All heavy atoms as TSV, in Angstrom:
chain	resi	resn	atom	element	x	y	z
A	1	MET	N	N	18.757	-33.290	8.166
A	1	MET	CA	C	18.702	-32.513	6.912
A	1	MET	C	C	19.624	-31.299	6.899
A	1	MET	O	O	19.829	-30.815	7.970
A	1	MET	CB	C	17.254	-31.996	6.751
A	1	MET	CG	C	17.005	-31.226	5.443
A	1	MET	SD	S	15.440	-30.858	5.120
A	1	MET	CE	C	15.046	-32.255	4.145
A	2	THR	N	N	20.217	-30.976	5.814
A	2	THR	CA	C	21.228	-29.944	5.790
A	2	THR	C	C	20.719	-28.874	4.888
A	2	THR	O	O	20.161	-29.096	3.808
A	2	THR	CB	C	22.552	-30.403	5.168
A	2	THR	OG1	O	23.004	-31.513	6.016
A	2	THR	CG2	C	23.509	-29.386	5.214
A	3	ASP	N	N	20.767	-27.589	5.263
A	3	ASP	CA	C	20.389	-26.422	4.428
A	3	ASP	C	C	21.448	-26.169	3.423
A	3	ASP	O	O	22.568	-26.638	3.551
A	3	ASP	CB	C	19.844	-25.330	5.285
A	3	ASP	CG	C	20.981	-24.526	6.011
A	3	ASP	OD1	O	22.266	-24.820	5.638
A	3	ASP	OD2	O	20.683	-23.592	6.694
A	4	PRO	N	N	21.113	-25.310	2.462
A	4	PRO	CA	C	22.089	-24.902	1.453
A	4	PRO	C	C	23.420	-24.280	2.058
A	4	PRO	O	O	24.519	-24.426	1.348
A	4	PRO	CB	C	21.401	-23.892	0.542
A	4	PRO	CG	C	20.028	-24.169	0.718
A	4	PRO	CD	C	19.818	-24.662	2.196
A	5	ALA	N	N	23.397	-23.689	3.172
A	5	ALA	CA	C	24.573	-23.132	3.764
A	5	ALA	C	C	25.371	-24.149	4.592
A	5	ALA	O	O	26.472	-23.995	5.043
A	5	ALA	CB	C	24.246	-21.972	4.675
A	6	GLY	N	N	24.891	-25.406	4.669
A	6	GLY	CA	C	25.562	-26.542	5.304
A	6	GLY	C	C	25.238	-26.664	6.718
A	6	GLY	O	O	25.894	-27.323	7.456
A	7	LYS	N	N	24.324	-25.979	7.194
A	7	LYS	CA	C	23.966	-26.108	8.717
A	7	LYS	C	C	23.040	-27.298	8.940
A	7	LYS	O	O	21.935	-27.344	8.383
A	7	LYS	CB	C	23.315	-24.709	9.147
A	7	LYS	CG	C	24.192	-23.555	9.046
A	7	LYS	CD	C	23.522	-22.329	9.503
A	7	LYS	CE	C	24.454	-21.075	9.333
A	7	LYS	NZ	N	23.760	-19.895	9.661
A	8	GLU	N	N	23.532	-28.097	9.720
A	8	GLU	CA	C	22.751	-29.306	10.023
A	8	GLU	C	C	21.535	-29.080	10.826
A	8	GLU	O	O	21.529	-28.199	11.735
A	8	GLU	CB	C	23.667	-30.222	10.875
A	8	GLU	CG	C	23.326	-31.624	10.982
A	8	GLU	CD	C	23.331	-32.406	9.613
A	8	GLU	OE1	O	24.189	-32.096	8.792
A	8	GLU	OE2	O	22.343	-33.154	9.338
A	9	GLY	N	N	20.415	-29.620	10.407
A	9	GLY	CA	C	19.199	-29.566	11.271
A	9	GLY	C	C	18.256	-28.386	10.862
A	9	GLY	O	O	17.149	-28.332	11.413
A	10	HIS	N	N	18.650	-27.526	10.008
A	10	HIS	CA	C	17.819	-26.524	9.583
A	10	HIS	C	C	17.065	-26.922	8.227
A	10	HIS	O	O	17.584	-27.388	7.362
A	10	HIS	CB	C	18.698	-25.133	9.244
A	10	HIS	CG	C	19.198	-24.543	10.350
A	10	HIS	ND1	N	20.523	-24.738	10.827
A	10	HIS	CD2	C	18.683	-23.756	11.322
A	10	HIS	CE1	C	20.729	-24.081	11.895
A	10	HIS	NE2	N	19.595	-23.458	12.321
A	11	VAL	N	N	15.782	-26.638	8.282
A	11	VAL	CA	C	14.932	-27.097	7.187
A	11	VAL	C	C	14.613	-25.698	6.403
A	11	VAL	O	O	14.239	-24.803	6.928
A	11	VAL	CB	C	13.591	-27.624	7.628
A	11	VAL	CG1	C	12.721	-27.926	6.475
A	11	VAL	CG2	C	13.837	-28.946	8.436
A	12	VAL	N	N	14.918	-25.812	5.096
A	12	VAL	CA	C	14.633	-24.717	4.199
A	12	VAL	C	C	13.365	-25.004	3.526
A	12	VAL	O	O	13.166	-25.959	2.821
A	12	VAL	CB	C	15.732	-24.488	3.260
A	12	VAL	CG1	C	15.519	-23.463	2.304
A	12	VAL	CG2	C	17.031	-24.189	3.838
A	13	SER	N	N	12.297	-24.096	3.813
A	13	SER	CA	C	11.086	-24.346	3.233
A	13	SER	C	C	10.770	-23.556	1.935
A	13	SER	O	O	11.332	-22.400	1.908
A	13	SER	CB	C	9.905	-24.051	4.112
A	13	SER	OG	O	9.870	-22.756	4.619
A	14	GLN	N	N	10.265	-24.018	0.963
A	14	GLN	CA	C	9.880	-23.331	-0.230
A	14	GLN	C	C	8.347	-23.198	-0.265
A	14	GLN	O	O	7.670	-24.176	0.120
A	14	GLN	CB	C	10.367	-24.153	-1.445
A	14	GLN	CG	C	11.938	-24.220	-1.467
A	14	GLN	CD	C	12.505	-22.919	-1.751
A	14	GLN	OE1	O	12.067	-22.042	-2.352
A	14	GLN	NE2	N	13.673	-22.683	-0.977
A	15	PRO	N	N	7.907	-22.217	-0.957
A	15	PRO	CA	C	6.425	-22.083	-1.076
A	15	PRO	C	C	5.803	-23.206	-1.959
A	15	PRO	O	O	6.532	-23.668	-2.881
A	15	PRO	CB	C	6.169	-20.769	-1.719
A	15	PRO	CG	C	7.543	-20.116	-1.809
A	15	PRO	CD	C	8.584	-21.038	-1.466
A	16	ILE	N	N	4.707	-23.693	-1.522
A	16	ILE	CA	C	4.050	-24.673	-2.324
A	16	ILE	C	C	2.964	-23.894	-3.212
A	16	ILE	O	O	1.975	-23.378	-2.608
A	16	ILE	CB	C	3.285	-25.711	-1.459
A	16	ILE	CG1	C	4.325	-26.376	-0.566
A	16	ILE	CG2	C	2.484	-26.797	-2.254
A	16	ILE	CD1	C	3.687	-27.255	0.479
A	17	THR	N	N	3.171	-23.837	-4.411
A	17	THR	CA	C	2.292	-23.105	-5.329
A	17	THR	C	C	1.609	-23.985	-6.220
A	17	THR	O	O	2.177	-24.786	-6.923
A	17	THR	CB	C	3.033	-21.985	-6.118
A	17	THR	OG1	O	4.070	-22.616	-6.822
A	17	THR	CG2	C	3.574	-20.975	-5.140
A	18	SER	N	N	0.308	-23.957	-6.237
A	18	SER	CA	C	-0.568	-24.609	-7.208
A	18	SER	C	C	-1.041	-23.722	-8.289
A	18	SER	O	O	-1.614	-24.139	-9.254
A	18	SER	CB	C	-1.676	-25.356	-6.556
A	18	SER	OG	O	-2.513	-24.548	-5.862
A	19	GLU	N	N	-0.930	-22.443	-8.105
A	19	GLU	CA	C	-1.376	-21.458	-9.061
A	19	GLU	C	C	-0.276	-20.299	-9.285
A	19	GLU	O	O	0.503	-20.105	-8.397
A	19	GLU	CB	C	-2.687	-20.749	-8.520
A	19	GLU	CG	C	-2.586	-20.145	-7.137
A	19	GLU	CD	C	-3.847	-19.603	-6.638
A	19	GLU	OE1	O	-4.519	-20.333	-5.970
A	19	GLU	OE2	O	-4.190	-18.425	-6.898
A	20	PRO	N	N	-0.222	-19.774	-10.400
A	20	PRO	CA	C	0.762	-18.728	-10.632
A	20	PRO	C	C	0.459	-17.541	-9.967
A	20	PRO	O	O	-0.672	-17.274	-9.484
A	20	PRO	CB	C	0.667	-18.535	-12.200
A	20	PRO	CG	C	-0.753	-18.980	-12.536
A	20	PRO	CD	C	-1.094	-20.088	-11.526
A	21	THR	N	N	1.435	-16.688	-9.653
A	21	THR	CA	C	1.299	-15.389	-8.937
A	21	THR	C	C	0.494	-14.428	-9.939
A	21	THR	O	O	0.506	-14.582	-11.092
A	21	THR	CB	C	2.584	-14.813	-8.602
A	21	THR	OG1	O	3.303	-14.551	-9.726
A	21	THR	CG2	C	3.361	-15.606	-7.535
A	22	LYS	N	N	-0.164	-13.511	-9.284
A	22	LYS	CA	C	-0.905	-12.498	-10.089
A	22	LYS	C	C	-0.312	-11.127	-9.874
A	22	LYS	O	O	0.430	-11.005	-8.830
A	22	LYS	CB	C	-2.307	-12.435	-9.593
A	22	LYS	CG	C	-3.154	-13.890	-9.880
A	22	LYS	CD	C	-4.599	-13.771	-9.290
A	22	LYS	CE	C	-4.640	-13.810	-7.774
A	22	LYS	NZ	N	-4.156	-14.994	-7.138
A	23	PRO	N	N	-0.482	-10.160	-10.674
A	23	PRO	CA	C	0.226	-8.807	-10.505
A	23	PRO	C	C	-0.062	-8.232	-9.099
A	23	PRO	O	O	0.827	-7.508	-8.608
A	23	PRO	CB	C	-0.458	-8.034	-11.573
A	23	PRO	CG	C	-0.852	-8.925	-12.643
A	23	PRO	CD	C	-1.213	-10.189	-11.914
A	24	GLY	N	N	-1.241	-8.500	-8.522
A	24	GLY	CA	C	-1.486	-7.876	-7.238
A	24	GLY	C	C	-0.974	-8.705	-5.975
A	24	GLY	O	O	-1.057	-8.241	-4.846
A	25	ASP	N	N	-0.306	-9.919	-6.261
A	25	ASP	CA	C	0.216	-10.624	-5.133
A	25	ASP	C	C	1.467	-10.006	-4.560
A	25	ASP	O	O	2.316	-9.443	-5.263
A	25	ASP	CB	C	0.545	-12.037	-5.714
A	25	ASP	CG	C	-0.695	-12.897	-5.891
A	25	ASP	OD1	O	-1.757	-12.614	-5.397
A	25	ASP	OD2	O	-0.506	-13.938	-6.615
A	26	ASP	N	N	1.593	-10.043	-3.236
A	26	ASP	CA	C	2.853	-9.701	-2.607
A	26	ASP	C	C	3.852	-10.799	-2.620
A	26	ASP	O	O	5.083	-10.522	-2.482
A	26	ASP	CB	C	2.558	-9.146	-1.190
A	26	ASP	CG	C	1.758	-7.919	-1.039
A	26	ASP	OD1	O	1.839	-7.165	-1.988
A	26	ASP	OD2	O	1.210	-7.704	0.057
A	27	ALA	N	N	3.337	-11.910	-2.614
A	27	ALA	CA	C	4.151	-13.239	-2.594
A	27	ALA	C	C	3.406	-14.326	-3.317
A	27	ALA	O	O	2.289	-14.263	-3.503
A	27	ALA	CB	C	4.430	-13.526	-1.102
A	28	PRO	N	N	4.244	-15.437	-3.678
A	28	PRO	CA	C	3.479	-16.556	-4.283
A	28	PRO	C	C	2.597	-17.223	-3.362
A	28	PRO	O	O	2.880	-17.241	-2.091
A	28	PRO	CB	C	4.726	-17.540	-4.628
A	28	PRO	CG	C	5.954	-16.613	-4.752
A	28	PRO	CD	C	5.669	-15.562	-3.728
A	29	PRO	N	N	1.477	-17.706	-3.754
A	29	PRO	CA	C	0.585	-18.498	-2.897
A	29	PRO	C	C	1.309	-19.639	-2.148
A	29	PRO	O	O	2.173	-20.275	-2.857
A	29	PRO	CB	C	-0.462	-18.994	-3.770
A	29	PRO	CG	C	-0.482	-18.090	-4.931
A	29	PRO	CD	C	0.994	-17.775	-5.172
A	30	GLY	N	N	1.099	-19.792	-0.914
A	30	GLY	CA	C	1.671	-20.841	-0.174
A	30	GLY	C	C	2.955	-20.404	0.560
A	30	GLY	O	O	3.619	-21.220	1.386
A	31	THR	N	N	3.370	-19.205	0.285
A	31	THR	CA	C	4.564	-18.568	1.021
A	31	THR	C	C	4.327	-18.500	2.569
A	31	THR	O	O	3.291	-17.879	2.950
A	31	THR	CB	C	5.008	-17.307	0.465
A	31	THR	OG1	O	5.281	-17.442	-0.962
A	31	THR	CG2	C	6.207	-16.735	1.104
A	32	PRO	N	N	5.202	-19.043	3.380
A	32	PRO	CA	C	5.018	-18.858	4.860
A	32	PRO	C	C	4.875	-17.369	5.222
A	32	PRO	O	O	5.651	-16.505	4.564
A	32	PRO	CB	C	6.303	-19.448	5.427
A	32	PRO	CG	C	6.801	-20.465	4.348
A	32	PRO	CD	C	6.385	-19.772	3.113
A	33	GLY	N	N	3.990	-16.958	6.070
A	33	GLY	CA	C	3.824	-15.612	6.436
A	33	GLY	C	C	2.893	-14.796	5.582
A	33	GLY	O	O	2.713	-13.619	5.607
A	34	SER	N	N	2.178	-15.527	4.597
A	34	SER	CA	C	1.348	-14.800	3.661
A	34	SER	C	C	-0.033	-15.526	3.718
A	34	SER	O	O	-0.157	-16.656	4.102
A	34	SER	CB	C	1.908	-14.833	2.241
A	34	SER	OG	O	1.850	-16.205	1.724
A	35	GLY	N	N	-1.047	-14.926	3.179
A	35	GLY	CA	C	-2.423	-15.480	3.130
A	35	GLY	C	C	-3.188	-14.808	2.040
A	35	GLY	O	O	-2.937	-13.848	1.525
A	36	GLU	N	N	-4.365	-15.479	1.774
A	36	GLU	CA	C	-5.306	-14.913	0.790
A	36	GLU	C	C	-5.991	-13.678	1.328
A	36	GLU	O	O	-6.453	-13.644	2.517
A	36	GLU	CB	C	-6.250	-16.073	0.410
A	36	GLU	CG	C	-7.073	-15.724	-0.788
A	36	GLU	CD	C	-7.851	-16.847	-1.103
A	36	GLU	OE1	O	-9.051	-17.117	-0.545
A	36	GLU	OE2	O	-7.483	-17.668	-1.990
A	37	ASN	N	N	-6.165	-12.690	0.585
A	37	ASN	CA	C	-6.871	-11.512	0.914
A	37	ASN	C	C	-7.693	-10.953	-0.176
A	37	ASN	O	O	-7.474	-11.425	-1.371
A	37	ASN	CB	C	-5.807	-10.427	1.255
A	37	ASN	CG	C	-6.354	-9.359	2.199
A	37	ASN	OD1	O	-7.527	-9.254	2.478
A	37	ASN	ND2	N	-5.539	-8.516	2.687
A	38	LEU	N	N	-8.644	-10.034	0.028
A	38	LEU	CA	C	-9.412	-9.452	-1.006
A	38	LEU	C	C	-8.513	-8.478	-1.812
A	38	LEU	O	O	-7.762	-7.738	-1.240
A	38	LEU	CB	C	-10.634	-8.739	-0.471
A	38	LEU	CG	C	-11.751	-9.619	0.082
A	38	LEU	CD1	C	-12.856	-8.711	0.666
A	38	LEU	CD2	C	-12.289	-10.535	-0.873
A	39	CYS	N	N	-8.662	-8.475	-3.124
A	39	CYS	CA	C	-8.071	-7.498	-3.951
A	39	CYS	C	C	-8.430	-6.088	-3.608
A	39	CYS	O	O	-9.676	-5.800	-3.629
A	39	CYS	CB	C	-8.247	-7.932	-5.434
A	39	CYS	SG	S	-7.515	-6.699	-6.506
A	40	ARG	N	N	-7.522	-5.211	-3.383
A	40	ARG	CA	C	-7.857	-3.784	-3.115
A	40	ARG	C	C	-8.338	-3.056	-4.320
A	40	ARG	O	O	-9.111	-2.104	-4.302
A	40	ARG	CB	C	-6.690	-3.105	-2.480
A	40	ARG	CG	C	-6.417	-3.611	-1.078
A	40	ARG	CD	C	-5.256	-2.857	-0.483
A	40	ARG	NE	N	-5.012	-3.408	0.829
A	40	ARG	CZ	C	-3.825	-3.297	1.440
A	40	ARG	NH1	N	-2.796	-2.714	0.864
A	40	ARG	NH2	N	-3.680	-3.795	2.663
A	41	SER	N	N	-7.848	-3.488	-5.546
A	41	SER	CA	C	-8.256	-2.783	-6.662
A	41	SER	C	C	-9.716	-2.894	-7.093
A	41	SER	O	O	-10.325	-1.960	-7.618
A	41	SER	CB	C	-7.354	-3.212	-7.887
A	41	SER	OG	O	-5.953	-2.894	-7.636
A	42	CYS	N	N	-10.257	-4.086	-6.904
A	42	CYS	CA	C	-11.648	-4.295	-7.227
A	42	CYS	C	C	-12.550	-4.575	-6.069
A	42	CYS	O	O	-13.701	-4.945	-6.201
A	42	CYS	CB	C	-11.731	-5.457	-8.283
A	42	CYS	SG	S	-11.189	-7.123	-7.601
A	43	ALA	N	N	-11.928	-4.413	-4.834
A	43	ALA	CA	C	-12.798	-4.685	-3.586
A	43	ALA	C	C	-13.270	-6.139	-3.495
A	43	ALA	O	O	-14.263	-6.453	-2.934
A	43	ALA	CB	C	-13.841	-3.746	-3.357
A	44	GLY	N	N	-12.559	-7.091	-4.214
A	44	GLY	CA	C	-12.926	-8.434	-4.156
A	44	GLY	C	C	-13.911	-8.885	-5.133
A	44	GLY	O	O	-14.374	-10.110	-5.173
A	45	SER	N	N	-14.392	-7.995	-6.009
A	45	SER	CA	C	-15.345	-8.327	-6.989
A	45	SER	C	C	-14.816	-9.054	-8.148
A	45	SER	O	O	-15.496	-9.789	-8.968
A	45	SER	CB	C	-16.190	-7.175	-7.427
A	45	SER	OG	O	-15.310	-6.234	-8.237
A	46	GLY	N	N	-13.484	-8.913	-8.477
A	46	GLY	CA	C	-12.898	-9.447	-9.660
A	46	GLY	C	C	-13.103	-8.571	-10.893
A	46	GLY	O	O	-12.681	-8.974	-12.032
A	47	ARG	N	N	-13.894	-7.519	-10.735
A	47	ARG	CA	C	-14.192	-6.669	-11.947
A	47	ARG	C	C	-13.878	-5.209	-11.682
A	47	ARG	O	O	-13.947	-4.763	-10.537
A	47	ARG	CB	C	-15.707	-6.720	-12.298
A	47	ARG	CG	C	-16.379	-8.134	-12.329
A	47	ARG	CD	C	-16.151	-8.872	-13.589
A	47	ARG	NE	N	-16.619	-8.052	-14.712
A	47	ARG	CZ	C	-16.173	-8.236	-15.978
A	47	ARG	NH1	N	-15.294	-9.298	-16.264
A	47	ARG	NH2	N	-16.468	-7.483	-16.923
A	48	THR	N	N	-13.535	-4.516	-12.760
A	48	THR	CA	C	-13.291	-3.032	-12.672
A	48	THR	C	C	-14.220	-2.600	-13.814
A	48	THR	O	O	-14.781	-3.255	-14.594
A	48	THR	CB	C	-11.844	-2.629	-12.979
A	48	THR	OG1	O	-11.389	-3.073	-14.241
A	48	THR	CG2	C	-10.963	-3.285	-11.889
A	49	GLU	N	N	-14.172	-1.172	-13.879
A	49	GLU	CA	C	-15.037	-0.524	-15.016
A	49	GLU	C	C	-14.594	-1.068	-16.432
A	49	GLU	O	O	-15.370	-1.150	-17.370
A	49	GLU	CB	C	-14.978	0.982	-14.941
A	49	GLU	CG	C	-15.626	1.473	-13.667
A	49	GLU	CD	C	-15.424	2.974	-13.572
A	49	GLU	OE1	O	-14.892	3.575	-14.543
A	49	GLU	OE2	O	-15.786	3.537	-12.487
A	50	ALA	N	N	-13.349	-1.385	-16.463
A	50	ALA	CA	C	-12.823	-1.771	-17.786
A	50	ALA	C	C	-12.953	-3.379	-18.080
A	50	ALA	O	O	-12.618	-3.790	-19.173
A	50	ALA	CB	C	-11.295	-1.571	-17.864
A	51	GLY	N	N	-13.493	-4.086	-17.082
A	51	GLY	CA	C	-13.670	-5.591	-17.202
A	51	GLY	C	C	-12.991	-6.340	-16.106
A	51	GLY	O	O	-13.022	-5.845	-14.932
A	52	ALA	N	N	-12.364	-7.381	-16.454
A	52	ALA	CA	C	-11.792	-8.197	-15.446
A	52	ALA	C	C	-10.609	-7.440	-14.735
A	52	ALA	O	O	-9.913	-6.807	-15.460
A	52	ALA	CB	C	-11.180	-9.561	-16.065
A	53	CYS	N	N	-10.441	-7.568	-13.418
A	53	CYS	CA	C	-9.463	-6.765	-12.691
A	53	CYS	C	C	-8.014	-7.312	-13.140
A	53	CYS	O	O	-7.845	-8.508	-13.006
A	53	CYS	CB	C	-9.663	-6.987	-11.209
A	53	CYS	SG	S	-8.354	-6.098	-10.230
A	54	PRO	N	N	-7.149	-6.454	-13.432
A	54	PRO	CA	C	-5.807	-6.825	-13.951
A	54	PRO	C	C	-4.970	-7.252	-12.738
A	54	PRO	O	O	-4.098	-8.138	-12.844
A	54	PRO	CB	C	-5.287	-5.681	-14.574
A	54	PRO	CG	C	-5.975	-4.489	-13.999
A	54	PRO	CD	C	-7.334	-4.958	-13.731
A	55	ASP	N	N	-5.264	-6.812	-11.519
A	55	ASP	CA	C	-4.429	-7.153	-10.383
A	55	ASP	C	C	-4.600	-8.571	-9.869
A	55	ASP	O	O	-3.783	-9.239	-9.373
A	55	ASP	CB	C	-4.614	-6.137	-9.236
A	55	ASP	CG	C	-3.910	-4.735	-9.498
A	55	ASP	OD1	O	-3.078	-4.754	-10.436
A	55	ASP	OD2	O	-4.143	-3.845	-8.789
A	56	CYS	N	N	-5.952	-8.926	-9.825
A	56	CYS	CA	C	-6.220	-10.294	-9.302
A	56	CYS	C	C	-6.643	-11.255	-10.461
A	56	CYS	O	O	-6.921	-12.387	-10.245
A	56	CYS	CB	C	-7.441	-10.282	-8.207
A	56	CYS	SG	S	-8.947	-9.691	-8.924
A	57	LYS	N	N	-6.617	-10.779	-11.631
A	57	LYS	CA	C	-6.970	-11.576	-12.860
A	57	LYS	C	C	-8.378	-12.067	-12.758
A	57	LYS	O	O	-8.726	-13.269	-13.192
A	57	LYS	CB	C	-6.015	-12.710	-13.105
A	57	LYS	CG	C	-4.660	-12.218	-13.551
A	57	LYS	CD	C	-3.749	-13.314	-13.996
A	57	LYS	CE	C	-2.404	-12.767	-14.498
A	57	LYS	NZ	N	-1.528	-13.829	-14.947
A	58	GLY	N	N	-9.224	-11.344	-12.122
A	58	GLY	CA	C	-10.684	-11.686	-12.102
A	58	GLY	C	C	-11.067	-12.525	-11.006
A	58	GLY	O	O	-12.259	-12.777	-10.800
A	59	THR	N	N	-10.119	-12.945	-10.018
A	59	THR	CA	C	-10.469	-13.817	-8.997
A	59	THR	C	C	-11.041	-13.065	-7.831
A	59	THR	O	O	-11.725	-13.673	-6.992
A	59	THR	CB	C	-9.311	-14.588	-8.468
A	59	THR	OG1	O	-8.295	-13.736	-8.053
A	59	THR	CG2	C	-8.711	-15.497	-9.662
A	60	GLY	N	N	-10.710	-11.838	-7.623
A	60	GLY	CA	C	-11.164	-11.019	-6.360
A	60	GLY	C	C	-10.161	-11.288	-5.312
A	60	GLY	O	O	-10.403	-10.744	-4.213
A	61	LYS	N	N	-9.184	-12.093	-5.435
A	61	LYS	CA	C	-8.332	-12.446	-4.284
A	61	LYS	C	C	-6.781	-12.259	-4.663
A	61	LYS	O	O	-6.424	-12.530	-5.833
A	61	LYS	CB	C	-8.502	-13.900	-3.923
A	61	LYS	CG	C	-9.967	-14.234	-3.442
A	61	LYS	CD	C	-10.214	-15.578	-3.264
A	61	LYS	CE	C	-11.604	-15.884	-2.967
A	61	LYS	NZ	N	-11.878	-17.370	-2.951
A	62	VAL	N	N	-5.930	-11.809	-3.821
A	62	VAL	CA	C	-4.571	-11.752	-3.902
A	62	VAL	C	C	-3.963	-12.333	-2.671
A	62	VAL	O	O	-4.558	-12.495	-1.692
A	62	VAL	CB	C	-4.135	-10.295	-4.068
A	62	VAL	CG1	C	-4.709	-9.679	-5.467
A	62	VAL	CG2	C	-4.599	-9.413	-3.046
A	63	THR	N	N	-2.588	-12.695	-2.749
A	63	THR	CA	C	-1.833	-13.151	-1.642
A	63	THR	C	C	-1.061	-12.019	-1.054
A	63	THR	O	O	-0.275	-11.379	-1.824
A	63	THR	CB	C	-0.921	-14.330	-2.135
A	63	THR	OG1	O	-1.710	-15.276	-2.739
A	63	THR	CG2	C	-0.147	-14.845	-0.851
A	64	THR	N	N	-1.227	-11.713	0.207
A	64	THR	CA	C	-0.548	-10.640	0.829
A	64	THR	C	C	0.201	-11.143	2.153
A	64	THR	O	O	-0.113	-12.225	2.665
A	64	THR	CB	C	-1.515	-9.451	1.166
A	64	THR	OG1	O	-2.514	-9.967	2.149
A	64	THR	CG2	C	-2.223	-8.884	0.074
A	65	GLY	N	N	1.071	-10.274	2.645
A	65	GLY	CA	C	1.780	-10.672	3.948
A	65	GLY	C	C	0.731	-10.573	5.060
A	65	GLY	O	O	-0.263	-9.715	5.095
A	66	ILE	N	N	0.871	-11.499	6.092
A	66	ILE	CA	C	-0.024	-11.372	7.208
A	66	ILE	C	C	0.880	-11.408	8.519
A	66	ILE	O	O	2.131	-11.641	8.487
A	66	ILE	CB	C	-1.003	-12.571	7.275
A	66	ILE	CG1	C	-0.185	-13.933	7.371
A	66	ILE	CG2	C	-1.893	-12.616	6.129
A	66	ILE	CD1	C	-1.009	-15.114	7.532
A	67	GLY	N	N	0.264	-11.307	9.622
A	67	GLY	CA	C	1.065	-11.242	10.918
A	67	GLY	C	C	1.719	-9.926	11.192
A	67	GLY	O	O	1.365	-8.970	10.485
A	68	GLY	N	N	2.422	-9.932	12.140
A	68	GLY	CA	C	3.064	-8.724	12.608
A	68	GLY	C	C	4.517	-8.744	12.838
A	68	GLY	O	O	5.102	-9.828	12.461
A	69	GLY	N	N	5.042	-7.773	13.282
A	69	GLY	CA	C	6.331	-7.616	13.708
A	69	GLY	C	C	7.641	-7.912	13.312
A	69	GLY	O	O	8.610	-8.049	13.282
């Protein structure tokens, strides 16, 4: 396999997304080095005083970076 820069043997991975990103996401779902996390704006409830949380769109979950270093 050849990557876009023409280097033989390098695999270029793209995120596999089955759902659109939300305003609170750091990355699209399925991006390597990311994972599902509780929304900080609503503490995972999906609700704020004004109704559905705008950051997670009412799901209580956002995609954030994981890992270290």
